DOTORVEX-63212 format. One line per 2 residues: number of its first residue (from 1); their letters; for each residue x, y, z of C-alpha. Coordinates in steps of 0.2 Angstrom, whole numbers, padded with zeros to 4 digits. Last residue first. Layout:
NUM = a = X/Y/Z ~ ...
% end
This chain:
318 = wt = 0030/0170/-0050 ~ 0017/0171/-0037
316 = kp = 0001/0171/-0048 ~ -0015/0170/-0038
314 = yt = -0025/0154/-0037 ~ -0040/0151/-0048
312 = sa = -0030/0162/-0060 ~ -0029/0148/-0074
310 = pm = -0044/0136/-0074 ~ -0040/0119/-0067
308 = yv = -0040/0105/-0079 ~ -0022/0105/-0086
306 = re = -0014/0092/-0097 ~ 0004/0086/-0100
304 = tk = 0014/0095/-0086 ~ 0031/0087/-0085
302 = va = 0033/0082/-0066 ~ 0048/0084/-0055
300 = ig = 0058/0097/-0064 ~ 0074/0102/-0055
298 = ek = 0080/0109/-0039 ~ 0083/0104/-0021
296 = ak = 0079/0086/-0024 ~ 0078/0074/-0009
294 = mm = 0059/0070/-0008 ~ 0057/0071/-0027
292 = ed = 0072/0058/-0030 ~ 0064/0046/-0017
290 = cs = 0047/0047/-0026 ~ 0055/0044/-0043
288 = mk = 0059/0059/-0054 ~ 0053/0065/-0071
286 = as = 0035/0060/-0067 ~ 0023/0063/-0082
284 = gv = 0008/0074/-0080 ~ -0009/0077/-0075
282 = gi = -0019/0092/-0070 ~ -0025/0103/-0056
280 = ae = -0037/0093/-0046 ~ -0043/0101/-0030
278 = gk = -0040/0092/-0013 ~ -0037/0108/-0003
276 = lt = -0018/0106/-0003 ~ -0020/0107/-0022
274 = fm = -0019/0091/-0033 ~ -0007/0085/-0047
272 = av = -0011/0068/-0054 ~ 0003/0056/-0060
270 = ta = 0007/0046/-0075 ~ 0023/0037/-0072
268 = ek = 0039/0041/-0081 ~ 0050/0039/-0065
266 = qi = 0041/0029/-0051 ~ 0028/0036/-0039
264 = ss = 0022/0023/-0026 ~ 0026/0034/-0011
262 = di = 0013/0047/-0016 ~ 0021/0064/-0014
260 = qa = 0017/0079/-0003 ~ 0021/0098/-0003
258 = ig = 0029/0100/-0020 ~ 0034/0116/-0028
256 = va = 0052/0114/-0024 ~ 0052/0099/-0035
254 = al = 0048/0109/-0050 ~ 0031/0106/-0059
252 = da = 0031/0110/-0077 ~ 0022/0126/-0083
250 = gh = 0006/0125/-0092 ~ -0003/0141/-0086
248 = cv = -0012/0130/-0073 ~ 0005/0124/-0067
246 = ad = 0011/0142/-0064 ~ -0006/0145/-0055
244 = va = -0003/0130/-0043 ~ 0015/0134/-0038
242 = sd = 0012/0146/-0023 ~ -0002/0135/-0016
240 = kv = 0010/0120/-0014 ~ 0006/0105/-0025
238 = ii = 0001/0088/-0018 ~ 0007/0074/-0030
236 = kp = -0005/0059/-0033 ~ -0004/0041/-0040
234 = lp = -0018/0039/-0052 ~ -0033/0027/-0051
232 = df = -0043/0040/-0041 ~ -0041/0054/-0054
230 = lv = -0060/0052/-0060 ~ -0065/0055/-0042
228 = ef = -0058/0073/-0044 ~ -0074/0077/-0054
226 = pq = -0083/0082/-0039 ~ -0098/0070/-0037
224 = ii = -0116/0073/-0043 ~ -0127/0061/-0035
222 = sr = -0125/0065/-0016 ~ -0127/0084/-0021
220 = lw = -0143/0080/-0030 ~ -0151/0071/-0015
218 = se = -0146/0086/-0003 ~ -0151/0100/-0014
216 = dn = -0168/0104/-0007 ~ -0175/0120/-0015
214 = ed = -0192/0112/-0017 ~ -0195/0115/-0035
212 = kw = -0177/0116/-0042 ~ -0168/0104/-0030
210 = mv = -0182/0092/-0028 ~ -0184/0092/-0047
208 = ya = -0165/0088/-0050 ~ -0166/0074/-0037
206 = dk = -0181/0066/-0046 ~ -0173/0067/-0063
204 = id = -0156/0060/-0057 ~ -0165/0046/-0047
202 = ql = -0176/0042/-0063 ~ -0160/0040/-0073
200 = tv = -0154/0028/-0061 ~ -0140/0030/-0048
198 = se = -0124/0020/-0045 ~ -0116/0018/-0027
196 = se = -0119/-0001/-0026 ~ -0113/-0003/-0044
194 = lm = -0096/0004/-0040 ~ -0086/0019/-0046
192 = sg = -0067/0019/-0041 ~ -0062/0013/-0058
190 = sk = -0077/0006/-0067 ~ -0086/-0007/-0057
188 = tr = -0102/-0018/-0059 ~ -0104/-0019/-0078
186 = rl = -0118/-0030/-0083 ~ -0118/-0044/-0096
184 = de = -0130/-0057/-0103 ~ -0129/-0072/-0115
182 = mt = -0110/-0071/-0120 ~ -0107/-0086/-0132
180 = ag = -0099/-0103/-0130 ~ -0091/-0117/-0140
178 = vg = -0089/-0135/-0134 ~ -0070/-0138/-0136
176 = la = -0067/-0131/-0118 ~ -0054/-0120/-0125
174 = dg = -0065/-0114/-0139 ~ -0079/-0110/-0126
172 = id = -0067/-0100/-0116 ~ -0061/-0090/-0131
170 = vc = -0079/-0086/-0136 ~ -0083/-0081/-0118
168 = lt = -0067/-0069/-0118 ~ -0073/-0062/-0135
166 = ri = -0089/-0056/-0127 ~ -0080/-0050/-0112
164 = yt = -0069/-0038/-0123 ~ -0055/-0031/-0112
162 = ga = -0052/-0013/-0116 ~ -0049/-0008/-0098
160 = dc = -0040/-0021/-0088 ~ -0050/-0035/-0080
158 = gv = -0061/-0041/-0065 ~ -0073/-0055/-0069
156 = rf = -0088/-0061/-0060 ~ -0096/-0077/-0066
154 = lv = -0112/-0085/-0071 ~ -0111/-0101/-0082
152 = dr = -0126/-0107/-0091 ~ -0125/-0124/-0099
150 = gn = -0133/-0134/-0085 ~ -0133/-0121/-0070
148 = id = -0116/-0116/-0065 ~ -0115/-0102/-0052
146 = li = -0104/-0088/-0045 ~ -0088/-0092/-0054
144 = ni = -0075/-0079/-0049 ~ -0063/-0074/-0063
142 = yh = -0049/-0063/-0057 ~ -0036/-0050/-0063
140 = it = -0038/-0054/-0082 ~ -0024/-0044/-0090
138 = ri = -0025/-0038/-0108 ~ -0014/-0040/-0123
136 = rl = -0020/-0035/-0140 ~ -0021/-0043/-0158
134 = qr = -0028/-0031/-0171 ~ -0046/-0027/-0176
132 = kv = -0046/-0008/-0176 ~ -0058/-0001/-0163
130 = as = -0077/0002/-0164 ~ -0081/-0017/-0161
128 = rv = -0093/-0026/-0173 ~ -0080/-0039/-0179
126 = pp = -0075/-0043/-0161 ~ -0059/-0036/-0154
124 = vq = -0044/-0048/-0155 ~ -0038/-0054/-0138
122 = yi = -0022/-0061/-0130 ~ -0022/-0065/-0112
120 = rg = -0011/-0060/-0097 ~ -0017/-0067/-0080
118 = vf = -0033/-0077/-0076 ~ -0038/-0087/-0092
116 = ts = -0032/-0103/-0085 ~ -0045/-0103/-0071
114 = iv = -0059/-0104/-0084 ~ -0052/-0121/-0090
112 = dr = -0052/-0128/-0073 ~ -0069/-0122/-0068
110 = ie = -0077/-0129/-0084 ~ -0067/-0145/-0082
108 = te = -0074/-0148/-0065 ~ -0092/-0144/-0071
106 = da = -0091/-0157/-0085 ~ -0097/-0149/-0102
104 = dr = -0113/-0150/-0111 ~ -0114/-0141/-0128
102 = hl = -0116/-0123/-0134 ~ -0110/-0116/-0118
100 = rm = -0120/-0100/-0112 ~ -0110/-0087/-0103
98 = ic = -0119/-0076/-0090 ~ -0108/-0061/-0085
96 = vy = -0105/-0050/-0070 ~ -0092/-0037/-0075
94 = ek = -0077/-0027/-0066 ~ -0067/-0014/-0074
92 = es = -0049/-0007/-0072 ~ -0047/0011/-0076
90 = kl = -0040/0017/-0093 ~ -0056/0023/-0100
88 = tl = -0060/0031/-0084 ~ -0046/0044/-0087
86 = nv = -0055/0048/-0103 ~ -0068/0058/-0092
84 = sr = -0055/0072/-0090 ~ -0060/0083/-0103
82 = va = -0078/0080/-0099 ~ -0075/0087/-0082
80 = rg = -0076/0105/-0088 ~ -0095/0103/-0090
78 = ta = -0103/0087/-0085 ~ -0095/0069/-0084
76 = ip = -0105/0053/-0085 ~ -0097/0037/-0078
74 = lv = -0108/0022/-0084 ~ -0110/0007/-0071
72 = gs = -0122/-0006/-0077 ~ -0132/-0013/-0091
70 = vk = -0126/-0021/-0108 ~ -0139/-0024/-0122
68 = pd = -0136/-0006/-0129 ~ -0117/-0009/-0129
66 = lt = -0108/0000/-0115 ~ -0095/0014/-0118
64 = gg = -0081/0018/-0106 ~ -0083/0036/-0101
62 = hg = -0097/0047/-0104 ~ -0099/0065/-0110
60 = ik = -0108/0082/-0106 ~ -0107/0100/-0111
58 = dv = -0122/0111/-0112 ~ -0131/0107/-0096
56 = gl = -0150/0107/-0093 ~ -0149/0093/-0080
54 = ie = -0163/0082/-0086 ~ -0159/0086/-0105
52 = rv = -0140/0082/-0102 ~ -0145/0066/-0093
50 = wa = -0156/0061/-0108 ~ -0141/0064/-0119
48 = ta = -0130/0053/-0109 ~ -0142/0038/-0110
46 = qh = -0143/0041/-0129 ~ -0124/0041/-0131
44 = st = -0122/0025/-0120 ~ -0135/0017/-0131
42 = pg = -0152/0013/-0125 ~ -0159/-0004/-0122
40 = qp = -0152/-0011/-0106 ~ -0152/0002/-0092
38 = kd = -0137/0012/-0088 ~ -0133/0014/-0069
36 = mn = -0126/0031/-0068 ~ -0110/0036/-0058
34 = iv = -0112/0055/-0060 ~ -0097/0066/-0062
32 = ga = -0095/0085/-0060 ~ -0086/0100/-0066
30 = dl = -0099/0114/-0071 ~ -0113/0104/-0063
28 = le = -0103/0103/-0047 ~ -0101/0122/-0048
26 = ei = -0119/0125/-0050 ~ -0123/0113/-0036
24 = tr = -0111/0123/-0025 ~ -0094/0117/-0020
22 = et = -0089/0114/-0002 ~ -0085/0096/-0004
20 = pk = -0072/0100/-0018 ~ -0062/0111/-0005
18 = kg = -0061/0128/-0012 ~ -0048/0139/-0021
16 = an = -0039/0154/-0014 ~ -0033/0162/0002
14 = lp = -0015/0156/0000 ~ -0007/0143/0012
12 = lp = 0012/0144/0015 ~ 0019/0126/0015
10 = sk = 0021/0119/0033 ~ 0027/0101/0033
8 = dr = 0036/0102/0016 ~ 0041/0085/0008
6 = il = 0027/0075/0017 ~ 0025/0057/0011
4 = me = 0008/0051/0005 ~ 0006/0032/0007
2 = sm = 0006/0017/-0005 ~ 0000/0000/0000
% end
């Protein structure tokens, strides 16, 4: 487990910024994320369009497209958060799947064969996929068989982003020698977003009406999360207030501008830069390891690649 290491115990605070938990509903709509439970039927694009109509926002997007017949966790970003929703595309996913075998197979053999698919696997995207059909390597972190009923196999699978469960079912069927297809699929996790915390379209509508008509924002506030949740999969660097605006203008982060460092950071790793108040500034590539950042008296620690915080949120000190 990584931990945050303190490089500067008493960085000079500036009277600027705001804790994400203190943002108004309007500010959350300008940069927020909703963990929506997409129903079967509509495309991810259509479901996202419905959320746009409900909330009355101009800019909206989703991360990690689900096929019309697939339900489950669909991260939806609003306003400025749309630019960072691609981070969810790189996050690990979890699904619950029903696989149907084409012929009978011994239960012990089914379990043995499925276990061989845990680890690094090779996949070619299905014909109807939206990406180029070329061989790719993905990692299956676990496959837990929940039930076997005749030719139907119910299992939970944790995997890298970009893993095709439909293809996984076909490959398992081929390995068993009986053939198999995916019968039903539901996404139960995307990055830090869990099925147990997801909300329906009706929930979003009801919460919005409660806010607008009854001036009660409590439900909507619990639904729209600060967009910082999208950065959960990345190791973090906490930036001093005095260095925030320079990074917002595209400057690379110098080691002297760091207050805290995630102990897991390695050189060339993608890292998220945050303020002391917990606001996301941007992402970049580490040019030093954690140990080097802790000891450095000068030099660039992070090459800034993308900025999400508007310039002048913090005062210029350079």
